[in-house]
Z-matrix of the N, CA and C atoms (Angstrom, degrees):
N
C 1 1.433
C 2 1.525 1 107.03
N 3 1.303 2 115.04 1 121.39
C 4 1.466 3 120.76 2 179.97
C 5 1.524 4 109.61 3 -134.97
N 6 1.309 5 116.52 4 170.41
C 7 1.453 6 120.77 5 179.85
C 8 1.529 7 111.50 6 -104.57
N 9 1.301 8 117.72 7 30.09
C 10 1.462 9 120.99 8 178.43
C 11 1.521 10 109.33 9 -78.61
N 12 1.310 11 115.57 10 150.74
C 13 1.463 12 120.73 11 -178.49
C 14 1.522 13 111.97 12 -69.86
N 15 1.334 14 117.33 13 -30.24
C 16 1.465 15 119.93 14 178.72
C 17 1.523 16 110.36 15 -150.28
N 18 1.323 17 116.28 16 176.00
C 19 1.463 18 121.58 17 -176.01
C 20 1.522 19 113.81 18 -77.14
N 21 1.310 20 117.99 19 -19.15
C 22 1.464 21 121.03 20 -176.57
C 23 1.527 22 112.05 21 -53.71
N 24 1.314 23 116.03 22 -35.71
C 25 1.462 24 120.46 23 -176.05
C 26 1.527 25 112.75 24 -79.25
N 27 1.324 26 118.30 25 -4.27
C 28 1.457 27 120.86 26 -175.53
C 29 1.519 28 113.90 27 -97.54
N 30 1.323 29 118.08 28 -15.88
C 31 1.456 30 119.75 29 -173.73
C 32 1.525 31 112.10 30 -68.43
N 33 1.303 32 118.05 31 -46.86
C 34 1.466 33 120.27 32 -176.89
C 35 1.536 34 112.08 33 -63.37
N 36 1.336 35 120.06 34 -43.39
C 37 1.471 36 118.49 35 176.15
C 38 1.531 37 112.61 36 -60.98
N 39 1.317 38 117.54 37 -35.97
C 40 1.467 39 120.74 38 178.60
C 41 1.519 40 110.16 39 -66.98
N 42 1.330 41 117.19 40 -40.30
C 43 1.462 42 119.96 41 177.32
C 44 1.531 43 110.29 42 -58.12
N 45 1.322 44 116.55 43 -37.75
C 46 1.456 45 120.20 44 178.20
C 47 1.513 46 112.76 45 -65.85
N 48 1.326 47 117.31 46 -32.08
C 49 1.470 48 121.28 47 -178.89
C 50 1.526 49 112.21 48 -80.98
N 51 1.324 50 118.08 49 -21.48
C 52 1.464 51 120.72 50 -179.27
C 53 1.519 52 110.64 51 -60.67
N 54 1.319 53 116.87 52 -37.42
C 55 1.457 54 120.64 53 179.58
C 56 1.518 55 113.45 54 -64.83
N 57 1.325 56 117.28 55 -19.02
C 58 1.457 57 121.64 56 -179.63
C 59 1.531 58 112.63 57 -84.41
N 60 1.328 59 117.08 58 -9.77
C 61 1.459 60 120.35 59 -178.67
C 62 1.521 61 110.77 60 -70.89
N 63 1.304 62 115.27 61 157.07
C 64 1.458 63 121.42 62 179.82
C 65 1.526 64 110.84 63 -59.14
N 66 1.305 65 115.92 64 138.95
C 67 1.479 66 121.12 65 178.96
C 68 1.523 67 110.77 66 -65.84
N 69 1.344 68 117.24 67 -19.56
C 70 1.465 69 121.29 68 178.22
C 71 1.526 70 111.78 69 -64.08
N 72 1.324 71 116.01 70 -24.20
C 73 1.465 72 120.08 71 178.74
C 74 1.519 73 111.94 72 -75.62
N 75 1.338 74 116.32 73 -15.06
C 76 1.460 75 120.55 74 -178.82
C 77 1.520 76 111.16 75 93.24
N 78 1.308 77 114.91 76 172.54
C 79 1.458 78 121.54 77 178.92
C 80 1.525 79 109.50 78 -92.64
N 81 1.319 80 118.77 79 131.32
C 82 1.468 81 120.18 80 177.93
C 83 1.528 82 109.97 81 -68.27
N 84 1.318 83 115.01 82 140.10
C 85 1.463 84 120.64 83 179.87
C 86 1.517 85 111.63 84 -111.08
N 87 1.333 86 116.13 85 -36.04
C 88 1.457 87 121.65 86 -173.24
C 89 1.525 88 109.73 87 -135.55
N 90 1.324 89 115.63 88 143.13
C 91 1.457 90 121.14 89 175.37
C 92 1.525 91 107.68 90 -114.23
N 93 1.331 92 116.98 91 122.87
C 94 1.462 93 122.81 92 176.97
C 95 1.523 94 107.84 93 -104.68
N 96 1.325 95 116.85 94 126.63
C 97 1.461 96 119.61 95 -179.78
C 98 1.520 97 110.13 96 -148.99
N 99 1.327 98 115.93 97 154.17
C 100 1.456 99 119.56 98 179.16
C 101 1.521 100 110.89 99 -82.79
N 102 1.299 101 115.66 100 178.25
C 103 1.462 102 122.14 101 -173.14
C 104 1.527 103 113.89 102 -62.45
N 105 1.306 104 117.76 103 -20.93
C 106 1.458 105 120.61 104 178.55
C 107 1.520 106 113.30 105 -64.78
N 108 1.318 107 116.78 106 -19.38
C 109 1.461 108 121.52 107 -179.79
C 110 1.526 109 112.63 108 -98.58
N 111 1.332 110 117.94 109 -1.89
C 112 1.463 111 119.46 110 -174.42
C 113 1.521 112 113.23 111 -76.17
N 114 1.314 113 114.31 112 128.59
C 115 1.462 114 123.46 113 167.60
C 116 1.523 115 105.99 114 -163.54
N 117 1.310 116 116.34 115 155.17
C 118 1.464 117 120.06 116 178.37
C 119 1.528 118 110.01 117 -60.93
N 120 1.324 119 116.49 118 -36.37
C 121 1.469 120 120.08 119 179.41
C 122 1.528 121 111.11 120 -64.37
N 123 1.328 122 117.73 121 -38.40
C 124 1.460 123 120.54 122 179.12
C 125 1.521 124 111.62 123 -69.62
N 126 1.325 125 117.00 124 -37.48
C 127 1.466 126 120.52 125 176.15
C 128 1.527 127 108.97 126 -62.56
N 129 1.313 128 116.53 127 -44.55
C 130 1.469 129 121.23 128 179.18
C 131 1.528 130 110.94 129 -63.77
N 132 1.330 131 117.50 130 -39.09
C 133 1.469 132 121.17 131 178.97
C 134 1.523 133 110.86 132 -63.45
N 135 1.325 134 117.10 133 -39.18
C 136 1.473 135 120.79 134 177.03
C 137 1.525 136 110.16 135 -64.41
N 138 1.325 137 116.04 136 -45.29
C 139 1.460 138 120.39 137 179.24
C 140 1.530 139 109.81 138 -59.64
N 141 1.324 140 117.34 139 -42.92
C 142 1.458 141 121.97 140 179.91
C 143 1.531 142 110.60 141 -62.68
N 144 1.329 143 117.21 142 -36.26
C 145 1.462 144 122.44 143 178.95
C 146 1.523 145 112.02 144 -81.73
N 147 1.337 146 116.45 145 1.87
C 148 1.470 147 123.10 146 -179.41
C 149 1.527 148 112.08 147 60.84
N 150 1.316 149 114.70 148 39.94
C 151 1.463 150 122.41 149 175.62
C 152 1.521 151 107.05 150 -121.58
N 153 1.322 152 116.01 151 128.04
C 154 1.463 153 119.96 152 -178.89
C 155 1.532 154 109.74 153 -72.84
N 156 1.327 155 117.91 154 118.48
C 157 1.463 156 119.25 155 -179.70
C 158 1.535 157 111.84 156 -84.10
N 159 1.302 158 115.59 157 136.07
C 160 1.467 159 122.47 158 169.14
C 161 1.525 160 105.52 159 -128.90
N 162 1.312 161 115.15 160 84.15
C 163 1.461 162 122.41 161 -176.61
C 164 1.515 163 107.85 162 -112.89
N 165 1.320 164 116.91 163 120.96
C 166 1.462 165 120.51 164 179.64
C 167 1.523 166 109.79 165 -55.48
N 168 1.313 167 115.86 166 138.76
C 169 1.459 168 120.58 167 -176.64
C 170 1.520 169 112.05 168 -99.03
N 171 1.300 170 117.30 169 0.60
C 172 1.456 171 122.82 170 179.30
C 173 1.517 172 108.62 171 -174.36
N 174 1.290 173 116.05 172 174.49
C 175 1.469 174 120.00 173 179.10
C 176 1.512 175 109.80 174 -66.80
N 177 1.319 176 115.37 175 143.70
C 178 1.449 177 121.04 176 178.84
C 179 1.525 178 108.85 177 -113.69
N 180 1.331 179 117.00 178 139.14
C 181 1.466 180 118.36 179 178.71
C 182 1.526 181 110.51 180 -67.75
N 183 1.317 182 116.76 181 150.34
C 184 1.461 183 120.92 182 179.31
C 185 1.519 184 112.12 183 -68.14
N 186 1.313 185 117.38 184 -36.11
C 187 1.457 186 121.16 185 -177.04
C 188 1.530 187 109.80 186 -129.81
N 189 1.358 188 116.54 187 82.82
C 190 1.464 189 118.15 188 -179.72
C 191 1.530 190 110.33 189 -68.70
N 192 1.320 191 117.50 190 158.94
C 193 1.465 192 119.95 191 177.16
C 194 1.530 193 110.37 192 -56.56
N 195 1.309 194 117.19 193 143.07
C 196 1.463 195 122.08 194 -175.08
C 197 1.532 196 111.67 195 -59.30
N 198 1.327 197 117.76 196 -37.16
C 199 1.467 198 120.37 197 179.78
C 200 1.523 199 110.96 198 -62.67
N 201 1.318 200 116.84 199 -33.79
C 202 1.465 201 121.53 200 179.93
C 203 1.524 202 111.49 201 -66.28
N 204 1.317 203 116.90 202 -29.34
C 205 1.455 204 121.31 203 -178.82
C 206 1.517 205 112.66 204 -66.87
N 207 1.325 206 117.58 205 -25.99
C 208 1.454 207 120.93 206 -174.75
C 209 1.520 208 114.04 207 -114.43
N 210 1.314 209 118.19 208 1.36
C 211 1.457 210 119.14 209 -177.41
C 212 1.528 211 110.37 210 -73.72
N 213 1.307 212 115.08 211 147.31
C 214 1.460 213 121.77 212 -179.57
C 215 1.524 214 110.10 213 -77.00
N 216 1.320 215 115.33 214 151.81
C 217 1.458 216 120.90 215 178.17
C 218 1.528 217 109.51 216 -72.27
N 219 1.313 218 117.47 217 148.15
C 220 1.459 219 120.02 218 175.21
C 221 1.534 220 109.33 219 -66.38
N 222 1.321 221 117.64 220 166.07
C 223 1.467 222 119.05 221 178.08
C 224 1.533 223 111.27 222 -60.00
N 225 1.315 224 115.12 223 148.68
C 226 1.460 225 120.37 224 -179.89
C 227 1.525 226 110.27 225 -66.96
N 228 1.326 227 117.38 226 142.16
C 229 1.473 228 119.27 227 177.99
C 230 1.530 229 110.60 228 -69.77
N 231 1.319 230 115.95 229 153.71
C 232 1.464 231 120.86 230 177.85
C 233 1.526 232 108.72 231 -85.10
N 234 1.319 233 116.79 232 134.31
C 235 1.470 234 123.38 233 -179.23
C 236 1.533 235 112.05 234 50.79
N 237 1.339 236 117.23 235 55.68
C 238 1.470 237 118.68 236 -177.53
C 239 1.527 238 112.32 237 -75.38
N 240 1.308 239 115.17 238 154.19
C 241 1.460 240 120.60 239 169.62
C 242 1.537 241 106.52 240 -73.26
N 243 1.324 242 118.82 241 165.70
C 244 1.471 243 119.00 242 177.78
C 245 1.540 244 112.92 243 -56.09
N 246 1.326 245 117.35 244 -37.52
C 247 1.469 246 120.38 245 179.60
C 248 1.533 247 110.28 246 -68.47
N 249 1.330 248 117.75 247 -42.91
C 250 1.466 249 120.91 248 178.51
C 251 1.533 250 110.78 249 -63.64
N 252 1.329 251 116.67 250 -40.14
C 253 1.469 252 120.35 251 178.76
C 254 1.529 253 110.37 252 -63.45
N 255 1.342 254 116.59 253 -42.54
C 256 1.461 255 119.94 254 179.03
C 257 1.529 256 110.54 255 -66.22
N 258 1.325 257 116.59 256 -41.58
C 259 1.471 258 120.12 257 179.09
C 260 1.519 259 110.34 258 -59.08
N 261 1.315 260 116.48 259 -39.59
C 262 1.472 261 119.33 260 178.06
C 263 1.522 262 110.78 261 -67.53
N 264 1.339 263 117.20 262 -44.33
C 265 1.474 264 120.08 263 179.23
C 266 1.522 265 110.87 264 -59.22
N 267 1.331 266 116.77 265 -38.79
C 268 1.471 267 119.99 266 -179.88
C 269 1.525 268 112.53 267 -62.27
N 270 1.316 269 117.43 268 -21.28
C 271 1.464 270 121.14 269 -179.58
C 272 1.518 271 112.56 270 -89.21
N 273 1.332 272 118.47 271 -9.96
C 274 1.463 273 120.40 272 -179.69
C 275 1.522 274 109.87 273 -77.01
N 276 1.300 275 116.72 274 150.99
C 277 1.462 276 122.35 275 -178.74
C 278 1.533 277 110.43 276 -61.41
N 279 1.328 278 116.68 277 -41.70
C 280 1.461 279 120.98 278 -179.21
C 281 1.531 280 111.60 279 -60.80
N 282 1.315 281 116.82 280 -45.98
C 283 1.462 282 120.18 281 -178.94
C 284 1.523 283 112.17 282 -73.09
N 285 1.321 284 117.71 283 -31.60
C 286 1.474 285 119.15 284 176.41
C 287 1.524 286 109.75 285 -64.25
N 288 1.346 287 116.68 286 -39.29
C 289 1.465 288 119.92 287 177.71
C 290 1.523 289 110.44 288 -65.89
N 291 1.318 290 116.26 289 -41.89
C 292 1.455 291 121.15 290 179.32
C 293 1.524 292 110.64 291 -64.41
N 294 1.319 293 117.19 292 -44.58
C 295 1.464 294 120.92 293 -179.73
C 296 1.531 295 110.78 294 -64.03
N 297 1.328 296 116.82 295 -32.67
C 298 1.468 297 120.37 296 179.34
C 299 1.529 298 111.29 297 -62.32
N 300 1.336 299 118.15 298 -25.24
C 301 1.463 300 120.84 299 178.45
C 302 1.518 301 111.68 300 -61.70
N 303 1.329 302 116.85 301 -30.46
C 304 1.458 303 120.89 302 178.90
C 305 1.523 304 110.45 303 -59.70
N 306 1.312 305 115.78 304 -35.13
C 307 1.462 306 120.33 305 -178.53
C 308 1.524 307 111.66 306 -77.74
N 309 1.341 308 117.75 307 -13.22
C 310 1.460 309 121.52 308 179.55
C 311 1.516 310 113.02 309 -97.77
N 312 1.326 311 116.98 310 -23.35
C 313 1.464 312 119.97 311 -171.42
C 314 1.521 313 112.53 312 -100.82
N 315 1.330 314 120.97 313 -71.16
C 316 1.470 315 117.93 314 -176.03
C 317 1.515 316 114.35 315 -81.41
N 318 1.322 317 117.96 316 -34.90
C 319 1.460 318 120.18 317 -172.86
C 320 1.522 319 114.24 318 -62.53
N 321 1.344 320 120.95 319 -40.63
C 322 1.468 321 119.30 320 179.00
C 323 1.526 322 113.54 321 -60.68
N 324 1.323 323 117.16 322 -29.42
C 325 1.469 324 120.14 323 179.10
C 326 1.523 325 109.88 324 -59.24
N 327 1.324 326 116.85 325 -45.25
C 328 1.459 327 120.19 326 179.94
C 329 1.525 328 110.87 327 -64.29
N 330 1.315 329 117.34 328 -37.35
C 331 1.460 330 120.92 329 177.88
C 332 1.513 331 111.93 330 -64.43
N 333 1.332 332 117.01 331 -42.23
C 334 1.466 333 120.87 332 179.45
C 335 1.523 334 110.18 333 -67.48
N 336 1.310 335 117.01 334 -42.02
C 337 1.468 336 119.96 335 178.88
C 338 1.532 337 109.87 336 -60.55
N 339 1.327 338 116.40 337 -39.49
C 340 1.463 339 119.39 338 -179.48
C 341 1.525 340 112.24 339 -73.81
N 342 1.345 341 117.86 340 -44.03
C 343 1.463 342 118.97 341 -174.25
C 344 1.523 343 112.73 342 -89.31
N 345 1.332 344 119.14 343 -52.58
C 346 1.466 345 121.10 344 -175.31
C 347 1.529 346 112.07 345 -75.86
N 348 1.315 347 117.18 346 -40.59
C 349 1.459 348 119.29 347 179.92
C 350 1.521 349 112.34 348 -88.59
N 351 1.324 350 117.09 349 -11.72
C 352 1.457 351 121.44 350 177.03
C 353 1.523 352 114.41 351 70.27
N 354 1.315 353 116.72 352 20.90
C 355 1.459 354 120.28 353 -178.45
C 356 1.521 355 109.31 354 -95.47
N 357 1.319 356 116.98 355 100.93
C 358 1.459 357 121.56 356 -176.26
C 359 1.521 358 113.64 357 -110.58
N 360 1.317 359 117.10 358 -19.55
C 361 1.464 360 119.23 359 178.70
C 362 1.519 361 109.22 360 -155.81
N 363 1.304 362 114.88 361 159.60
C 364 1.449 363 121.32 362 179.48
C 365 1.529 364 109.99 363 -81.26
N 366 1.324 365 117.05 364 146.25
C 367 1.461 366 121.65 365 178.65
C 368 1.518 367 111.50 366 -98.08
N 369 1.324 368 116.23 367 -20.34
C 370 1.463 369 121.15 368 -175.32
C 371 1.519 370 111.65 369 -92.15
N 372 1.329 371 113.83 370 165.92
C 373 1.462 372 121.34 371 173.74
C 374 1.518 373 107.89 372 -127.71
N 375 1.302 374 116.07 373 147.38
C 376 1.458 375 120.85 374 -177.93
C 377 1.511 376 109.93 375 97.95
N 378 1.314 377 115.45 376 139.85
C 379 1.454 378 121.45 377 -173.03
C 380 1.528 379 112.95 378 -58.23
N 381 1.317 380 118.31 379 -46.55
C 382 1.470 381 120.61 380 -177.84
C 383 1.532 382 111.81 381 -64.78
N 384 1.331 383 117.10 382 -42.14
C 385 1.466 384 120.07 383 179.26
C 386 1.526 385 110.91 384 -67.08
N 387 1.318 386 116.80 385 -38.86
C 388 1.468 387 120.92 386 178.66
C 389 1.522 388 110.16 387 -65.27
N 390 1.332 389 116.47 388 -42.05
C 391 1.471 390 119.59 389 176.94
C 392 1.520 391 110.59 390 -60.54
N 393 1.328 392 117.34 391 -42.33
C 394 1.464 393 120.91 392 178.57
C 395 1.521 394 111.81 393 -63.08
N 396 1.329 395 116.08 394 -44.71
C 397 1.465 396 120.20 395 -179.36
C 398 1.531 397 110.97 396 -64.47
N 399 1.321 398 116.75 397 -43.29
C 400 1.466 399 118.77 398 179.96
C 401 1.527 400 110.86 399 -68.89
N 402 1.330 401 117.63 400 -30.67
C 403 1.469 402 120.32 401 174.92
C 404 1.523 403 110.74 402 -64.29
N 405 1.339 404 116.72 403 -40.87
C 406 1.468 405 119.81 404 177.54
C 407 1.522 406 111.40 405 -62.42
N 408 1.326 407 116.79 406 -41.18
C 409 1.466 408 120.55 407 178.35
C 410 1.526 409 110.02 408 -64.21
N 411 1.319 410 116.75 409 -41.60
C 412 1.462 411 120.53 410 179.37
C 413 1.526 412 110.59 411 -64.89
N 414 1.319 413 117.56 412 -41.31
C 415 1.471 414 120.96 413 177.02
C 416 1.518 415 110.09 414 -62.07
N 417 1.336 416 117.03 415 -43.42
C 418 1.469 417 120.53 416 178.63
C 419 1.524 418 110.80 417 -60.12
N 420 1.338 419 116.47 418 -43.62
C 421 1.475 420 120.21 419 178.33
C 422 1.528 421 110.03 420 -61.22
N 423 1.328 422 116.93 421 -47.12
C 424 1.468 423 120.08 422 -177.44
C 425 1.524 424 111.76 423 -64.98
N 426 1.337 425 117.68 424 -39.41
C 427 1.466 426 120.13 425 176.91
C 428 1.524 427 111.10 426 -64.84
N 429 1.316 428 116.80 427 -43.02
C 430 1.469 429 121.10 428 177.55
C 431 1.526 430 110.33 429 -59.34
N 432 1.315 431 115.65 430 -45.15
C 433 1.463 432 121.16 431 -178.94
C 434 1.526 433 111.16 432 -65.49
N 435 1.344 434 117.04 433 -42.77
C 436 1.466 435 120.47 434 178.92
C 437 1.530 436 111.13 435 -63.79
N 438 1.340 437 116.89 436 -39.27
C 439 1.455 438 120.73 437 178.28
C 440 1.527 439 110.78 438 -61.99
N 441 1.330 440 116.40 439 -44.13
C 442 1.471 441 120.88 440 179.45
C 443 1.520 442 110.48 441 -64.43
N 444 1.317 443 117.32 442 -43.79
C 445 1.464 444 120.67 443 -178.95
C 446 1.525 445 111.83 444 -68.24
N 447 1.350 446 117.56 445 -35.85
C 448 1.467 447 120.84 446 179.40
C 449 1.523 448 111.03 447 -68.59
N 450 1.323 449 116.83 448 -33.00
C 451 1.466 450 121.02 449 -179.76
C 452 1.529 451 111.87 450 -73.09
N 453 1.327 452 117.18 451 -22.73
C 454 1.473 453 120.79 452 -176.40
C 455 1.489 454 112.82 453 -77.75
């Protein structure tokens, strides 16, 4: 929880924290992010960190035409900038499948928190209180998830 106006300013600090993670988790190879994180500076920061960025460059429709799902990517540009190279990768079938994982892993959590837990907005004001409230919601989600997994 931060007081930044948008997500663009959060990517580089997160890249710095990735190196602090346990080596047992492995080395990150690819970063998947939505359009809120897109900027040329963020693409360059990923390249500098030796992580392949796959950051959406604009809004994507929920249900693209079926032919679009299977069409081949155009040829790669010659001497592309980092942003042009990423834009081309985003059009490849392999990267589209990889990017789709983002919609299966973190995004459903937010949907469940909003619909099943009924948490749609914060009640507190001030950064510390908001962090505390969101921590409680996260704990509730994790306890709910652990209960479901333990019962299975």
